[in-house]
C-alpha positions as CSV (number, residue, x, y, z in Angstrom):
1,M,272.2,-112.8,36.5
2,L,268.6,-113.3,37.7
3,H,266.5,-115.8,36.0
4,K,262.9,-114.7,35.3
5,R,260.1,-117.1,35.6
6,G,256.5,-116.7,34.4
7,P,253.3,-117.0,36.5
8,T,253.1,-120.0,38.9
9,A,250.4,-122.1,40.3
10,Y,250.7,-120.2,43.6
11,G,248.6,-117.2,42.7
12,F,251.3,-114.7,41.6
13,S,249.1,-113.5,38.7
14,N,251.2,-112.3,35.8
15,E,254.0,-110.7,37.8
16,Q,257.5,-112.1,37.1
17,L,259.4,-113.8,39.9
18,E,263.1,-113.2,40.1
19,V,265.0,-116.4,41.0
20,P,268.8,-116.3,41.2
21,V,270.6,-119.1,39.5
22,R,273.5,-120.0,41.8
23,C,276.8,-121.3,40.6
24,I,277.0,-125.0,41.3
25,F,280.7,-124.7,42.2
26,C,281.0,-121.6,44.4
27,Y,277.3,-120.9,45.1
28,H,277.7,-117.3,44.0
29,D,274.2,-116.0,42.9
30,D,275.4,-114.0,39.9
31,T,275.7,-116.1,36.7
32,R,275.3,-115.1,33.1
33,V,273.8,-117.0,30.2
34,V,276.4,-117.9,27.6
35,D,274.2,-120.0,25.2
36,T,270.5,-120.9,25.1
37,R,269.1,-123.8,23.0
38,V,265.9,-125.8,22.8
39,A,266.6,-129.2,24.2
40,D,266.1,-132.4,22.1
41,D,262.6,-133.1,23.5
42,G,261.4,-129.6,22.5
43,A,259.8,-129.1,25.9
44,S,262.7,-127.7,27.7
45,I,265.5,-125.1,27.3
46,R,269.2,-125.8,27.8
47,R,271.2,-122.9,29.0
48,R,275.0,-122.8,29.3
49,R,275.9,-120.4,32.2
50,E,279.1,-118.9,33.5
51,C,279.6,-117.8,37.1
52,T,280.8,-114.1,37.3
53,A,282.9,-115.0,40.4
54,C,284.8,-118.2,39.7
55,K,284.3,-118.1,35.8
56,R,283.4,-121.8,35.7
57,R,280.7,-122.9,33.4
58,F,277.7,-125.2,33.9
59,T,274.5,-126.2,32.2
60,T,270.9,-125.8,33.3
61,L,267.9,-127.5,31.9
62,E,264.7,-125.5,32.3
63,T,261.2,-126.9,32.0
64,S,257.8,-125.4,32.7
65,S,255.8,-127.0,35.5
66,F,252.4,-128.3,34.7
67,S,250.3,-129.9,37.5
68,V,246.9,-131.6,38.0
69,E,244.7,-130.9,41.0
70,K,242.9,-134.0,42.2
71,R,239.4,-134.0,43.7
72,S,241.0,-134.4,47.1
73,G,242.9,-131.1,46.6
74,V,246.3,-132.8,46.2
75,V,248.3,-131.3,43.4
76,E,250.8,-133.5,41.5
77,A,252.8,-133.2,38.3
78,F,251.0,-133.9,35.1
79,S,251.9,-137.4,33.8
80,R,251.5,-138.5,30.2
81,E,252.0,-142.0,31.5
82,K,249.0,-141.7,33.7
83,V,246.8,-140.4,30.9
84,A,247.9,-143.3,28.6
85,A,247.4,-145.9,31.4
86,G,243.8,-144.6,32.1
87,V,243.0,-144.6,28.4
88,K,244.6,-148.0,27.9
89,K,242.0,-149.5,30.2
90,A,239.2,-148.2,28.0
91,C,241.1,-149.6,24.9
92,Q,241.4,-153.1,26.3
93,G,240.7,-155.6,23.5
94,R,240.7,-152.8,20.9
95,P,243.2,-152.4,18.0
96,V,245.0,-149.5,19.6
97,S,248.8,-149.4,19.7
98,E,251.0,-148.2,22.5
99,H,252.3,-145.5,20.1
100,A,248.7,-144.3,19.5
101,L,248.2,-144.0,23.3
102,A,251.5,-142.1,23.7
103,L,250.4,-139.7,20.9
104,L,247.0,-139.2,22.5
105,A,248.6,-138.4,25.9
106,Q,250.9,-135.9,24.1
107,Q,247.9,-134.3,22.4
108,V,246.0,-134.1,25.7
109,E,249.0,-132.4,27.4
110,E,249.4,-129.9,24.5
111,S,245.7,-129.1,24.5
112,L,245.8,-128.5,28.3
113,R,248.9,-126.4,28.2
114,A,247.4,-124.2,25.4
115,N,245.0,-122.7,28.0
116,G,248.0,-121.0,29.6
117,R,247.3,-122.2,33.2
118,S,249.9,-124.2,35.1
119,V,247.4,-126.2,37.2
120,V,244.3,-128.0,35.8
121,S,241.7,-130.2,37.5
122,T,241.3,-133.9,36.9
123,D,237.9,-133.1,35.3
124,E,239.6,-130.9,32.8
125,V,242.1,-133.7,32.0
126,G,239.1,-136.1,31.4
127,R,237.3,-133.6,29.2
128,A,240.5,-133.0,27.2
129,I,240.9,-136.8,26.6
130,L,237.4,-137.3,25.1
131,P,237.8,-135.7,21.7
132,F,241.2,-137.3,21.0
133,L,239.9,-140.7,22.1
134,R,236.7,-140.3,20.0
135,D,239.0,-139.8,17.0
136,L,241.1,-142.8,18.0
137,D,238.5,-145.5,18.7
138,E,234.8,-145.0,19.2
139,I,234.2,-148.0,21.4
140,A,237.1,-147.0,23.7
141,Y,235.6,-143.5,23.7
142,L,232.2,-144.9,24.8
143,R,233.8,-147.0,27.6
144,F,235.9,-144.0,28.9
145,A,232.9,-141.6,28.6
146,S,230.6,-144.0,30.4
147,V,232.9,-144.0,33.4
148,Y,234.2,-140.4,33.2
149,S,230.7,-138.9,32.6
150,S,229.0,-141.4,35.1
151,F,226.5,-142.8,32.7
152,Q,223.4,-143.8,34.7
153,S,221.2,-145.5,32.1
154,L,220.9,-146.8,28.6
155,D,219.6,-143.3,27.6
156,D,223.1,-141.9,28.4
157,F,224.7,-144.5,26.1
158,E,222.1,-143.8,23.4
159,A,222.7,-140.1,23.6
160,A,226.5,-140.6,23.3
161,I,226.0,-143.0,20.3
162,S,223.7,-140.5,18.6
163,E,226.3,-137.8,19.1
164,L,228.9,-140.0,17.5
165,R,226.7,-140.8,14.5
166,S,225.8,-137.2,13.9
167,A,229.5,-136.3,14.0
168,Q,230.2,-138.9,11.3
169,A,227.5,-137.5,9.0
């Protein structure tokens, strides 16, 4: 059986790619899916497969790839841990728990994945962090925004504070 994958980051538009799933025992490239289930984490699919040649069964775990393109052009896998670590710096000395940071990182990833693209820029990641961080802690939001948005003067801080105040009203 041929496994069909969706669009990739390599410019294949919406055409489907056919990728054979080879048997891990005899390397035959014709396997059939016996059972499909969503894995415990909810972000991957577990498939039980059977080789049509040797009849042995094996399991595959399929996840979607999601990457971030850095300013230098380097593309790397999206990491919730990196998002949480970056935000943690802005939250230093603030009453923000590790659990809240992990939840924020998950929300950011879900928000970015919702756009349907498999590669996003670091700028998009930063913009996606801002609304969730604003809801989590306003001081951490100002700290993060001041670095991310390259505040140049007190006017930039005043504008951000005014925006926060108008959002509360």
